[in-house]
C-alpha positions in Angstrom: -9.3 2.9 6.1 -8.1 -0.4 4.7 -4.9 -0.2 6.7 -6.8 0.4 9.9 -8.9 -2.7 9.3 -5.7 -4.7 8.5 -4.2 -3.6 11.7 -7.3 -4.6 13.6 -7.4 -8.0 12.0 -3.8 -8.5 12.8 -4.4 -7.4 16.4 -7.2 -10.0 16.6 -4.6 -12.7 16.1 -3.0 -11.8 19.4 -3.7 -14.0 22.5 -4.8 -11.1 24.6 -5.3 -7.3 24.6 -1.6 -6.6 25.4 -0.3 -8.8 22.6 -2.9 -7.3 20.2 -1.8 -3.8 21.2 1.8 -4.8 20.6 0.9 -6.1 17.2 -0.9 -2.9 16.3 2.1 -0.9 17.5 4.5 -3.0 15.3 2.1 -2.5 12.3 2.2 1.3 13.0 6.0 1.3 13.2 6.3 -0.6 9.9 3.9 1.8 8.2 5.7 4.8 9.6 9.1 3.6 8.3 7.7 3.2 4.8 5.9 6.6 5.0 9.2 8.2 5.9 11.6 6.3 3.7 9.4 6.5 0.6 9.4 10.3 0.1 13.1 10.5 1.1 14.0 7.9 -1.5 11.8 9.5 -4.1 13.5 12.9 -3.4 17.0 11.4 -3.8 16.1 9.7 -7.0 14.5 12.8 -8.4 17.5 14.9 -7.7 19.9 12.3 -9.2 18.0 12.2 -12.5 18.1 14.6 -15.4 15.1 15.8 -17.5 15.0 12.6 -19.6 14.9 10.4 -16.6 12.2 12.5 -15.1 10.1 12.2 -18.2 10.4 8.4 -18.2 9.7 8.4 -14.5 6.4 10.2 -15.1 5.5 7.7 -17.7 6.3 4.7 -15.5 4.4 6.3 -12.6 1.4 6.7 -14.9 1.6 3.1 -16.1 1.8 1.9 -12.5 -1.2 4.0 -11.5 -3.2 2.6 -14.4 -2.1 -0.9 -13.5 -3.2 -0.5 -9.9 -6.6 0.9 -11.1 -7.1 -2.0 -13.5 -6.3 -4.4 -10.7 -8.7 -2.8 -8.3 -11.5 -2.8 -10.9 -10.8 -6.5 -11.7 -10.8 -7.4 -8.0 -14.2 -5.7 -7.5 -15.7 -7.3 -10.7 -14.4 -10.8 -9.7 -15.9 -10.3 -6.2 -19.2 -9.3 -7.7 -19.2 -12.2 -10.1 -18.4 -14.6 -7.3 -21.2 -13.3 -5.1 -23.6 -13.5 -8.1 -22.7 -17.1 -8.9 -23.2 -18.4 -5.3 
């Protein structure tokens, strides 16, 4: 949902409907490239590693997931505190 809103905000920066549509298309192409390249790269890295590397990869992925969750919670709390203080 957030990506769609980002694409719409980006399209709103265009000077007209055609330029906005072109910006949305470029946004979709960029998103598509990352959605295709990410799993491909992940598969190559997974096949290149042995069991030890896979174990550490799982730990790193868990730490990254926890970090993103903490960031999301902090961003929401900061937004609520900002709204309350105004």
